[in-house]
Backbone as numpy.savetxt, mean C-alpha at the origin, in Angstrom:
# Nx Ny Nz CAx CAy CAz Cx Cy Cz
-28.34 27.06 16.92 -28.55 25.88 16.09 -27.20 25.43 15.50
-26.93 24.12 15.55 -25.67 23.60 15.02 -25.67 23.68 13.50
-24.58 24.18 12.96 -24.45 24.31 11.51 -24.27 22.94 10.87
-24.85 22.76 9.69 -24.73 21.50 8.96 -23.34 21.41 8.36
-22.69 20.27 8.56 -21.35 20.06 8.01 -21.46 19.79 6.51
-20.44 20.20 5.77 -20.41 19.97 4.34 -19.03 19.50 3.92
-18.97 18.82 2.79 -17.72 18.27 2.25 -17.36 19.02 0.99
-16.07 19.33 0.86 -15.61 19.97 -0.37 -14.20 19.50 -0.70
-13.87 19.55 -1.99 -12.53 19.25 -2.43 -11.62 20.41 -2.02
-10.45 20.07 -1.49 -9.58 21.09 -0.92 -8.74 21.79 -1.99
-8.43 23.04 -1.70 -7.52 23.83 -2.52 -6.39 24.33 -1.61
-5.43 24.98 -2.19 -4.30 25.48 -1.42 -4.75 26.46 -0.35
-5.89 27.11 -0.56 -6.40 28.08 0.41 -6.88 27.43 1.71
-7.03 26.09 1.69 -7.53 25.39 2.87 -6.41 24.93 3.80
-5.17 25.24 3.48 -4.06 24.82 4.33 -4.19 25.35 5.77
-4.53 26.62 5.98 -4.68 27.09 7.37 -5.70 26.29 8.18
-6.82 25.92 7.55 -7.84 25.13 8.25 -7.31 23.74 8.59
-6.51 23.16 7.70 -5.89 21.87 7.98 -4.91 21.98 9.14
-4.11 23.01 9.14 -3.11 23.19 10.19 -3.76 23.48 11.54
-4.99 23.99 11.53 -5.68 24.31 12.78 -6.32 23.09 13.43
-6.37 21.98 12.70 -6.94 20.76 13.27 -6.04 20.20 14.37
-6.64 19.63 15.39 -5.89 18.97 16.45 -6.00 17.46 16.22
-5.02 16.91 15.48 -5.05 15.49 15.13 -4.18 14.65 16.05
-3.27 15.28 16.76 -2.33 14.53 17.59 -1.17 13.94 16.82
-1.08 14.25 15.52 0.00 13.73 14.68 1.11 14.77 14.61
2.27 14.41 15.13 3.40 15.32 15.07 4.06 15.24 13.69
4.41 16.39 13.14 5.08 16.45 11.84 4.29 15.66 10.80
3.01 15.97 10.64 2.13 15.26 9.72 2.59 15.49 8.28
2.87 14.39 7.57 3.37 14.53 6.21 2.32 15.11 5.27
1.03 14.94 5.60 -0.02 15.52 4.75 0.09 17.05 4.76
0.42 17.61 5.91 0.63 19.06 5.98 1.89 19.45 5.20
2.95 18.65 5.36 4.23 18.98 4.72 4.14 18.95 3.20
3.38 18.00 2.66 3.31 17.88 1.19 1.95 18.31 0.65
1.23 19.12 1.43 -0.13 19.52 1.05 -0.17 20.14 -0.34
0.77 21.02 -0.63 0.74 21.69 -1.94 0.92 20.69 -3.07
1.79 19.69 -2.88 2.01 18.69 -3.93 0.77 17.81 -4.12
0.11 17.46 -3.01 -1.09 16.65 -3.12 -2.20 17.41 -3.85
-2.33 18.69 -3.54 -3.38 19.50 -4.16 -3.14 19.67 -5.65
-1.88 19.83 -6.03 -1.55 20.10 -7.43 -1.45 18.85 -8.28
-1.43 17.67 -7.66 -1.23 16.42 -8.39 -2.50 15.98 -9.11
-2.32 15.36 -10.27 -3.45 14.80 -11.01 -3.88 13.45 -10.46
-3.02 12.80 -9.69 -3.32 11.45 -9.21 -3.72 11.42 -7.73
-3.79 12.57 -7.08 -4.21 12.65 -5.68 -5.29 13.71 -5.52
-6.22 13.46 -4.63 -7.23 14.45 -4.28 -7.45 14.41 -2.78
-7.69 15.58 -2.21 -8.01 15.68 -0.78 -9.36 16.38 -0.62
-10.11 15.93 0.39 -11.41 16.50 0.71 -11.46 16.81 2.20
-12.25 17.81 2.54 -12.41 18.17 3.94 -13.87 18.21 4.33
-14.13 17.84 5.59 -15.46 17.99 6.17 -15.43 19.25 7.02
-16.27 20.20 6.68 -16.25 21.51 7.33 -17.56 21.77 8.06
-17.42 22.48 9.16 -18.57 23.09 9.82 -18.27 24.57 9.88
-18.98 25.34 9.09 -18.62 26.73 8.81 -17.18 26.74 8.28
-16.26 27.43 8.91 -14.89 27.51 8.39 -13.95 26.51 9.07
-14.47 25.70 9.98 -13.63 24.78 10.74 -13.62 23.41 10.07
-12.39 22.87 9.81 -12.25 21.55 9.24 -12.32 20.51 10.35
-13.27 19.59 10.22 -13.47 18.55 11.23 -12.69 17.27 10.90
-12.51 17.01 9.61 -11.82 15.80 9.17 -11.31 16.02 7.75
-10.28 15.26 7.40 -9.72 15.32 6.06 -9.44 13.90 5.59
-9.60 13.66 4.31 -9.30 12.36 3.71 -9.18 12.57 2.20
-8.73 11.54 1.52 -8.59 11.67 0.09 -8.37 10.33 -0.56
-7.89 10.38 -1.79 -7.58 9.14 -2.51 -6.41 9.38 -3.45
-5.80 8.27 -3.84 -4.73 8.28 -4.83 -5.10 7.31 -5.93
-4.73 7.64 -7.15 -5.05 6.82 -8.31 -3.81 6.07 -8.80
-4.02 4.82 -9.20 -2.93 3.97 -9.68 -3.42 3.16 -10.88
-2.47 2.53 -11.57 -2.84 1.63 -12.66 -3.63 2.31 -13.74
-3.05 3.41 -14.28 -3.73 4.18 -15.33 -5.12 4.63 -14.87
-5.18 5.02 -13.59 -6.39 5.56 -12.94 -7.49 4.53 -12.75
-7.14 3.25 -12.88 -8.14 2.19 -12.71 -8.43 1.93 -11.23
-7.43 2.16 -10.38 -7.54 1.85 -8.96 -7.47 3.12 -8.13
-8.42 3.26 -7.20 -8.44 4.40 -6.27 -8.29 3.88 -4.85
-7.25 4.34 -4.17 -7.01 3.93 -2.78 -7.35 5.09 -1.86
-8.33 4.85 -0.99 -8.69 5.85 0.01 -7.60 5.94 1.07
-7.44 7.11 1.67 -6.44 7.24 2.71 -6.32 8.65 3.23
-5.25 8.85 4.02 -4.92 10.15 4.61 -6.05 10.69 5.48
-6.77 9.78 6.12 -7.88 10.18 6.99 -7.34 10.71 8.31
-7.72 11.93 8.64 -7.41 12.55 9.92 -8.65 13.25 10.43
-8.85 13.16 11.73 -9.99 13.84 12.35 -9.50 14.74 13.47
-10.19 15.83 13.67 -9.91 16.71 14.80 -10.38 16.01 16.07
-9.46 15.82 17.00 -9.77 15.06 18.21 -10.87 15.70 19.05
-11.10 16.99 18.85 -12.14 17.67 19.63 -13.54 17.32 19.14
-13.62 16.68 17.95 -14.94 16.39 17.36 -15.07 14.92 16.97
-14.37 14.04 17.67 -14.47 12.63 17.35 -15.72 12.02 17.96
-15.98 10.76 17.57 -17.16 10.03 18.03 -18.46 10.67 17.53
-18.38 11.38 16.43 -19.57 12.01 15.86 -19.87 11.50 14.45
-19.19 10.42 14.02 -19.42 9.87 12.70 -18.83 10.70 11.58
-17.86 11.56 11.90 -17.33 12.46 10.88 -16.58 11.72 9.77
-15.90 10.63 10.12 -15.16 9.89 9.10 -16.11 9.34 8.05
-17.23 8.77 8.49 -18.21 8.24 7.55 -18.84 9.37 6.74
-19.16 10.47 7.39 -19.78 11.61 6.70 -18.86 12.19 5.64
-17.56 12.06 5.85 -16.60 12.56 4.87 -16.37 11.55 3.75
-16.22 10.29 4.10 -15.85 9.29 3.10 -17.00 8.91 2.18
-18.23 8.98 2.67 -19.37 8.62 1.82 -19.41 9.44 0.53
-19.33 10.76 0.58 -19.35 11.53 -0.67 -18.10 11.33 -1.52
-16.96 11.00 -0.87 -15.75 10.73 -1.65 -15.96 9.46 -2.49
-16.50 8.42 -1.86 -16.77 7.18 -2.59 -17.79 7.42 -3.69
-18.84 8.21 -3.39 -19.83 8.55 -4.42 -19.18 9.30 -5.57
-18.27 10.19 -5.26 -17.54 10.93 -6.29 -16.76 9.97 -7.18
-16.07 8.99 -6.56 -15.26 8.05 -7.33 -16.11 7.17 -8.24
-17.34 6.91 -7.84 -18.23 6.11 -8.68 -18.56 6.83 -9.99
-18.37 8.15 -9.98 -18.66 8.93 -11.19 -17.42 9.23 -12.02
-16.25 8.80 -11.55 -15.02 9.01 -12.30 -14.91 7.89 -13.32
-14.91 8.20 -14.62 -15.05 7.16 -15.65 -13.98 6.07 -15.60
-12.72 6.43 -15.34 -11.64 5.45 -15.43 -11.55 4.53 -14.21
-12.12 4.95 -13.09 -11.97 4.20 -11.84 -12.86 2.97 -11.85
-12.24 1.79 -11.67 -12.99 0.54 -11.65 -12.94 -0.16 -10.30
-12.03 0.29 -9.42 -11.90 -0.34 -8.10 -11.64 0.75 -7.08
-12.32 0.66 -5.94 -12.13 1.59 -4.82 -11.83 0.77 -3.58
-10.75 1.12 -2.87 -10.40 0.35 -1.70 -9.66 1.16 -0.66
-9.25 0.47 0.39 -8.51 1.09 1.48 -7.68 0.01 2.15
-6.62 0.42 2.81 -5.72 -0.49 3.50 -5.53 0.03 4.92
-5.84 -0.79 5.91 -5.77 -0.32 7.28 -5.27 -1.41 8.20
-4.84 -1.03 9.40 -4.39 -2.02 10.38 -5.53 -2.97 10.73
-5.18 -4.23 10.89 -6.16 -5.24 11.26 -6.85 -4.86 12.57
-6.11 -4.23 13.48 -6.67 -3.86 14.77 -7.34 -2.51 14.82
-7.40 -1.80 13.68 -8.04 -0.49 13.65 -9.55 -0.68 13.47
-10.20 -1.04 14.55 -11.62 -1.39 14.50 -12.49 -0.20 14.04
-12.24 1.04 14.53 -13.07 2.15 14.05 -13.00 2.33 12.53
-11.79 2.26 11.96 -11.65 2.42 10.51 -12.35 1.28 9.78
-12.23 0.08 10.30 -12.86 -1.06 9.64 -14.39 -0.96 9.70
-14.90 -0.39 10.79 -16.35 -0.19 10.89 -16.83 0.83 9.86
-16.03 1.87 9.67 -16.39 2.88 8.66 -16.43 2.24 7.28
-15.41 1.44 6.95 -15.36 0.80 5.64 -16.54 -0.16 5.47
-16.91 -0.83 6.55 -18.07 -1.71 6.49 -19.35 -0.91 6.23
-19.48 0.24 6.90 -20.64 1.09 6.67 -20.71 1.57 5.22
-19.54 1.77 4.63 -19.48 2.23 3.24 -19.74 1.10 2.25
-19.86 -0.12 2.75 -20.12 -1.26 1.87 -18.88 -1.75 1.14
-17.70 -1.42 1.64 -16.46 -1.86 1.00 -16.06 -3.21 1.61
-15.80 -4.17 0.76 -15.63 -5.55 1.19 -14.23 -5.82 1.74
-14.20 -6.67 2.76 -12.95 -7.08 3.39 -12.20 -8.04 2.49
-10.86 -7.84 2.40 -10.02 -8.69 1.58 -8.93 -9.38 2.40
-7.78 -9.61 1.80 -6.73 -10.39 2.47 -6.04 -9.64 3.59
-5.57 -10.39 4.57 -4.70 -9.86 5.62 -3.26 -9.92 5.12
-2.51 -8.86 5.34 -1.15 -8.75 4.84 -0.21 -8.43 6.00
0.89 -9.14 6.05 1.91 -8.90 7.07 3.10 -8.20 6.42
3.40 -6.99 6.89 4.54 -6.23 6.38 5.72 -6.42 7.33
6.75 -7.06 6.82 7.97 -7.27 7.59 9.15 -6.67 6.84
10.07 -6.09 7.59 11.30 -5.58 6.98 12.47 -6.39 7.49
13.14 -7.07 6.56 14.34 -7.82 6.90 15.46 -6.83 7.18
15.86 -6.74 8.43 16.86 -5.77 8.86 18.20 -6.42 9.22
18.13 -7.65 9.77 19.34 -8.32 10.25 19.41 -9.72 9.64
19.80 -9.80 8.36 19.80 -11.10 7.67 20.71 -12.14 8.32
21.69 -11.68 9.08 22.57 -12.64 9.75 21.82 -13.46 10.80
20.62 -13.01 11.19 19.83 -13.73 12.18 18.84 -14.70 11.54
18.82 -14.76 10.21 17.91 -15.69 9.54 18.26 -17.12 9.91
17.23 -17.93 10.10 17.43 -19.34 10.38 16.30 -20.13 9.73
16.59 -21.38 9.43 15.56 -22.27 8.89 15.34 -22.14 7.40
16.11 -21.29 6.73 15.93 -21.11 5.29 16.89 -22.02 4.53
16.53 -22.30 3.27 17.34 -23.17 2.42 18.33 -22.31 1.65
19.59 -22.51 1.91 20.61 -21.69 1.27 20.86 -22.16 -0.15
21.32 -21.23 -0.99 21.57 -21.56 -2.38 22.16 -20.37 -3.11
22.40 -20.52 -4.42 22.99 -19.44 -5.20 21.98 -18.32 -5.47
22.51 -17.14 -5.73 21.67 -16.00 -6.12 20.95 -16.35 -7.42
19.68 -16.01 -7.49 18.88 -16.32 -8.67 19.33 -15.49 -9.86
18.93 -15.94 -11.04 19.36 -15.32 -12.29 18.55 -14.05 -12.56
19.26 -12.97 -12.82 18.58 -11.70 -13.08 18.00 -11.68 -14.48
16.79 -11.17 -14.60 16.09 -11.05 -15.89 16.17 -9.59 -16.34
16.74 -9.37 -17.50 16.91 -8.00 -18.00 15.90 -7.65 -19.09
15.47 -8.64 -19.85 14.61 -8.38 -21.00 13.20 -8.00 -20.57
12.70 -6.89 -21.09 11.38 -6.39 -20.70 10.28 -7.37 -21.09
10.38 -7.97 -22.26 9.35 -8.93 -22.69 9.33 -10.15 -21.79
10.51 -10.57 -21.31 10.56 -11.70 -20.40 9.92 -11.34 -19.06
10.06 -10.11 -18.61 9.41 -9.68 -17.38 7.88 -9.76 -17.53
7.38 -9.28 -18.66 5.94 -9.39 -18.91 5.51 -10.85 -18.96
6.32 -11.71 -19.57 5.97 -13.12 -19.68 5.86 -13.76 -18.30
6.80 -13.43 -17.42 6.76 -13.99 -16.08 5.50 -13.55 -15.34
5.13 -12.29 -15.47 3.92 -11.81 -14.81 2.68 -12.49 -15.38
2.67 -12.71 -16.69 1.53 -13.36 -17.32 1.45 -14.84 -16.96
2.58 -15.42 -16.58 2.61 -16.87 -16.32 2.13 -17.23 -14.92
1.91 -16.23 -14.08 1.56 -16.51 -12.68 0.17 -17.14 -12.61
0.13 -18.41 -12.22 -1.14 -19.14 -12.15 -1.75 -19.10 -10.76
-0.93 -18.93 -9.73 -1.44 -18.84 -8.37 -0.74 -17.69 -7.67
-1.43 -17.12 -6.70 -0.89 -15.96 -5.99 -1.31 -16.06 -4.53
-0.39 -16.51 -3.70 -0.70 -16.72 -2.29 -1.05 -15.41 -1.58
-0.55 -14.29 -2.10 -0.84 -13.00 -1.48 -2.27 -12.55 -1.75
-2.86 -13.04 -2.82 -4.20 -12.62 -3.24 -4.25 -11.12 -3.55
-3.11 -10.59 -4.00 -3.03 -9.17 -4.36 -1.67 -8.93 -5.01
-1.45 -7.72 -5.48 -0.15 -7.32 -6.02 0.38 -6.17 -5.17
1.53 -6.36 -4.51 2.09 -5.29 -3.67 2.78 -4.23 -4.53
1.99 -3.31 -5.03 2.49 -2.33 -6.00 3.58 -1.45 -5.40
3.33 -0.92 -4.21 4.31 -0.16 -3.43 4.18 -0.58 -1.97
5.12 -0.15 -1.15 4.97 -0.34 0.29 3.67 0.35 0.74
2.83 -0.38 1.45 1.53 0.08 1.95 0.45 0.18 0.87
0.78 -0.10 -0.39 -0.21 0.06 -1.46 -0.37 -1.24 -2.24
-1.12 -2.20 -1.67 -1.46 -3.41 -2.42 -2.74 -3.21 -3.22
-2.82 -3.90 -4.35 -4.01 -3.83 -5.20 -4.31 -5.22 -5.75
-5.51 -5.42 -6.27 -5.75 -6.66 -6.99 -4.72 -6.84 -8.11
-4.32 -8.08 -8.34 -3.34 -8.38 -9.38 -3.97 -8.05 -10.73
-3.44 -7.05 -11.43 -4.09 -6.57 -12.64 -3.04 -6.02 -13.60
-3.20 -6.31 -14.86 -2.20 -5.93 -15.86 -2.07 -4.42 -16.02
-3.07 -3.67 -15.62 -2.98 -2.21 -15.76 -1.89 -1.63 -14.87
-1.46 -2.38 -13.86 -0.41 -1.92 -12.96 0.98 -2.10 -13.56
1.08 -2.91 -14.61 2.38 -3.25 -15.18 2.65 -2.39 -16.40
3.45 -1.36 -16.24 3.85 -0.49 -17.34 5.32 -0.71 -17.64
5.75 -0.27 -18.82 7.16 -0.40 -19.18 8.05 0.26 -18.14
7.68 1.49 -17.74 8.52 2.22 -16.78 8.60 1.48 -15.45
7.46 0.97 -14.98 7.44 0.27 -13.70 8.32 -0.98 -13.75
8.23 -1.72 -14.84 9.01 -2.95 -14.94 10.49 -2.67 -15.18
10.78 -1.59 -15.88 12.19 -1.22 -16.07 12.84 -0.86 -14.74
12.05 -0.28 -13.83 12.57 0.10 -12.51 12.60 -1.08 -11.53
12.09 -2.22 -11.96 11.99 -3.40 -11.09 13.04 -4.42 -11.49
13.68 -5.01 -10.49 14.65 -6.08 -10.73 13.93 -7.43 -10.60
14.00 -8.22 -11.65 13.39 -9.55 -11.66 14.49 -10.60 -11.51
14.22 -11.61 -10.68 15.16 -12.71 -10.49 14.42 -14.02 -10.66
14.96 -14.91 -11.47 14.34 -16.20 -11.78 15.15 -17.32 -11.12
14.45 -18.22 -10.42 15.14 -19.32 -9.74 15.80 -20.24 -10.77
16.86 -20.96 -10.36 17.56 -21.84 -11.30 16.66 -22.88 -11.96
15.64 -23.38 -11.24 14.72 -24.35 -11.86 13.60 -23.68 -12.63
13.60 -22.33 -12.65 12.63 -21.53 -13.40 11.19 -21.74 -12.93
11.02 -22.18 -11.69 9.69 -22.39 -11.14 9.22 -21.23 -10.27
10.13 -20.34 -9.92 9.79 -19.21 -9.07 10.50 -17.96 -9.59
9.90 -16.82 -9.32 10.59 -15.56 -9.59 10.24 -14.58 -8.48
11.10 -13.61 -8.29 10.86 -12.56 -7.30 11.15 -11.22 -7.96
10.36 -10.24 -7.59 10.54 -8.87 -8.09 10.97 -8.00 -6.92
12.00 -7.21 -7.12 12.45 -6.28 -6.08 12.55 -4.89 -6.70
11.88 -3.95 -6.08 11.85 -2.59 -6.61 12.15 -1.62 -5.47
13.06 -0.72 -5.68 13.36 0.27 -4.65 12.17 1.20 -4.46
11.82 1.43 -3.20 10.67 2.26 -2.88 11.01 3.09 -1.65
10.37 4.24 -1.54 10.62 5.13 -0.41 9.33 5.42 0.32
9.28 5.04 1.58 8.21 5.41 2.49 8.89 5.90 3.77
9.26 7.16 3.78 10.09 7.79 4.80 11.53 7.30 4.67
11.73 5.96 4.63 13.05 5.38 4.40 13.05 4.68 3.05
14.24 4.39 2.55 14.37 3.64 1.30 14.38 2.14 1.61
13.65 1.39 0.80 13.56 -0.05 0.99 13.78 -0.79 -0.33
14.25 -2.03 -0.21 14.16 -2.99 -1.31 12.81 -3.68 -1.13
11.84 -3.30 -1.95 10.48 -3.82 -1.78 10.35 -5.13 -2.54
10.12 -6.21 -1.80 10.11 -7.57 -2.36 8.68 -7.98 -2.70
8.50 -8.46 -3.93 7.19 -8.95 -4.38 7.36 -10.43 -4.75
6.84 -11.30 -3.88 6.96 -12.74 -4.08 5.59 -13.36 -3.84
5.15 -14.24 -4.72 3.74 -14.61 -4.79 3.45 -16.03 -4.29
4.38 -16.57 -3.52 4.20 -17.89 -2.93 4.50 -17.82 -1.43
4.18 -18.89 -0.70 4.41 -18.93 0.74 5.65 -19.73 1.12
6.46 -20.12 0.13 7.57 -21.03 0.40 8.91 -20.31 0.43
8.95 -19.09 0.98 10.18 -18.31 1.03 11.35 -19.12 1.60
11.07 -19.86 2.68 12.14 -20.55 3.41 12.54 -21.87 2.76
11.73 -22.34 1.81 12.02 -23.62 1.14 12.79 -23.44 -0.16
12.79 -22.25 -0.73 13.39 -22.04 -2.04 14.88 -21.74 -1.90
15.76 -22.61 -2.42 17.20 -22.39 -2.31 17.62 -21.07 -2.96
18.32 -20.24 -2.18 18.86 -19.00 -2.71 17.92 -17.81 -2.67
16.70 -18.00 -2.15 15.76 -16.87 -2.11 16.32 -15.71 -1.29
16.74 -16.01 -0.07 17.22 -14.94 0.80 18.60 -14.43 0.37
19.40 -15.28 -0.26 20.68 -14.81 -0.81 20.43 -13.80 -1.93
19.34 -14.02 -2.68 18.98 -13.09 -3.76 18.57 -11.74 -3.19
17.78 -11.76 -2.11 17.38 -10.51 -1.47 18.59 -9.76 -0.94
19.49 -10.48 -0.30 20.68 -9.84 0.25 21.58 -9.29 -0.85
21.63 -9.99 -1.98 22.45 -9.51 -3.09 21.90 -8.18 -3.62
20.58 -8.09 -3.74 19.97 -6.83 -4.19 20.24 -5.72 -3.18
20.12 -6.05 -1.92 20.37 -5.06 -0.86 21.82 -4.60 -0.91
22.74 -5.53 -1.14 24.16 -5.16 -1.24 24.41 -4.20 -2.40
23.62 -4.35 -3.46 23.76 -3.45 -4.61 23.10 -2.09 -4.35
22.26 -2.03 -3.32 21.56 -0.79 -2.95 21.78 -0.55 -1.45
23.02 -0.27 -1.06 23.37 -0.24 0.37 22.70 0.86 1.16
22.14 1.87 0.50 21.46 2.94 1.24 20.07 2.52 1.71
19.56 1.41 1.21 18.24 0.95 1.63 18.28 0.50 3.09
17.17 0.76 3.79 17.09 0.44 5.23 16.84 -1.04 5.47
16.45 -1.77 4.44 16.18 -3.19 4.59 15.34 -3.69 3.44
14.96 -4.97 3.52 14.12 -5.61 2.50 12.70 -5.72 3.04
11.80 -4.92 2.49 10.39 -4.94 2.88 9.73 -6.10 2.15
9.13 -7.03 2.90 8.51 -8.21 2.32 7.05 -8.28 2.75
6.17 -8.49 1.78 4.75 -8.68 2.05 4.47 -10.18 2.17
4.02 -10.62 3.34 3.70 -12.02 3.58 2.18 -12.19 3.69
1.68 -13.28 3.15 0.30 -13.66 3.43 0.20 -14.16 4.87
-1.02 -14.40 5.33 -1.19 -14.92 6.69 -0.47 -16.25 6.84
-0.56 -17.11 5.84 0.10 -18.41 5.91 1.62 -18.26 5.80
2.06 -17.38 4.90 3.49 -17.15 4.77 4.10 -16.64 6.06
3.37 -15.80 6.77 3.84 -15.29 8.06 3.96 -16.43 9.08
2.98 -17.33 9.09 3.02 -18.46 10.02 4.21 -19.37 9.74
4.66 -19.38 8.49 5.76 -20.27 8.10 7.12 -19.77 8.55
7.21 -18.54 9.04 8.51 -17.98 9.45 8.93 -18.62 10.77
10.07 -19.30 10.81 10.46 -20.00 12.04 10.99 -19.09 13.13
11.52 -17.92 12.76 12.14 -17.03 13.74 12.02 -15.60 13.22
11.39 -14.73 14.01 11.13 -13.35 13.57 12.24 -12.38 13.94
13.30 -12.86 14.58 14.30 -11.94 15.11 15.06 -11.17 14.04
15.03 -11.63 12.80 15.75 -10.94 11.72 14.95 -9.76 11.17
13.69 -9.62 11.61 12.77 -8.66 11.00 12.31 -7.58 11.97
11.94 -6.44 11.39 11.04 -5.50 12.04 9.63 -5.90 11.64
8.75 -6.09 12.60 7.42 -6.61 12.34 6.38 -5.54 12.64
5.53 -5.26 11.66 4.42 -4.33 11.87 3.18 -5.10 12.29
2.25 -4.37 12.87 0.92 -4.94 13.09 0.33 -5.30 11.73
-0.37 -6.43 11.61 -0.94 -6.82 10.32 -1.90 -5.77 9.76
-1.97 -5.72 8.45 -2.88 -4.84 7.74 -3.94 -5.68 7.04
-5.02 -5.04 6.63 -6.07 -5.73 5.89 -6.52 -4.84 4.74
-6.63 -5.45 3.58 -7.02 -4.73 2.37 -8.52 -4.85 2.17
-9.15 -3.72 1.93 -10.57 -3.67 1.58 -10.70 -3.16 0.15
-11.74 -3.61 -0.56 -11.91 -3.08 -1.91 -13.15 -3.62 -2.59
-13.69 -2.80 -3.48 -14.83 -3.16 -4.32 -14.53 -2.83 -5.76
-14.93 -3.75 -6.64 -14.94 -3.42 -8.06 -16.22 -2.66 -8.36
-16.08 -1.62 -9.16 -17.23 -0.81 -9.53 -18.01 -1.52 -10.64
-19.31 -1.52 -10.50 -20.15 -2.16 -11.51 -20.95 -1.09 -12.24
-20.86 -1.11 -13.54 -21.58 -0.11 -14.35 -23.04 -0.52 -14.50
């Protein structure tokens, strides 16, 4: 008789079971940082087990004073795929998050073309959100079609940074790109003194636009650009401002920019960028 699979929160003792999985991922960072994930207050990992064998692993990370939970780190043992294990694992994780008092939003971010993952999220009742294009500006000398101009004025005052964020009346991205790969609904809980102090704000000369650039590391170091309009190529000095920040942080691999679907269509020439497959954000607000 086949043993019933069960889900449990992982501990450091589960590392051997994780390492025994055949995921096809070489040098999996989840294995490398397993101890840090287990010990962290803002990350949790869960495993789907059949007896002592781990069939799948997934977890979540908390952001915005624990208001936002992002599902992720899903891996399945290739020997046991096509058995609904991802859904069987994620369902109790989502149920668990519904009981966490501070969590108000649960979501996931996946490739637009990852149909199996999107089907799982649909089964879980998590709603589809905006499509996001992640591009890294690597060769700015190849930029064309943009409006050149002076570097925008840097904003140093913390209160002014908060004022700019509060003044945003429209947001073409339909989200806030908190970190590379981690977009969330635009929400004040994400804006802390420490986060804004670590972020460089630049205000356009006409004071009608601003851009936020924050250094972030996702395997490589990036200048992570947060811009909330689709007119990148129309704003004088926008790209000069990005290059100026990059020049001040020469170890960064490039300028990571989150584009909306329309913003992506507005790019006249992609040769200056490394282009990823589009991603799509899913998420639900929790209702009490």
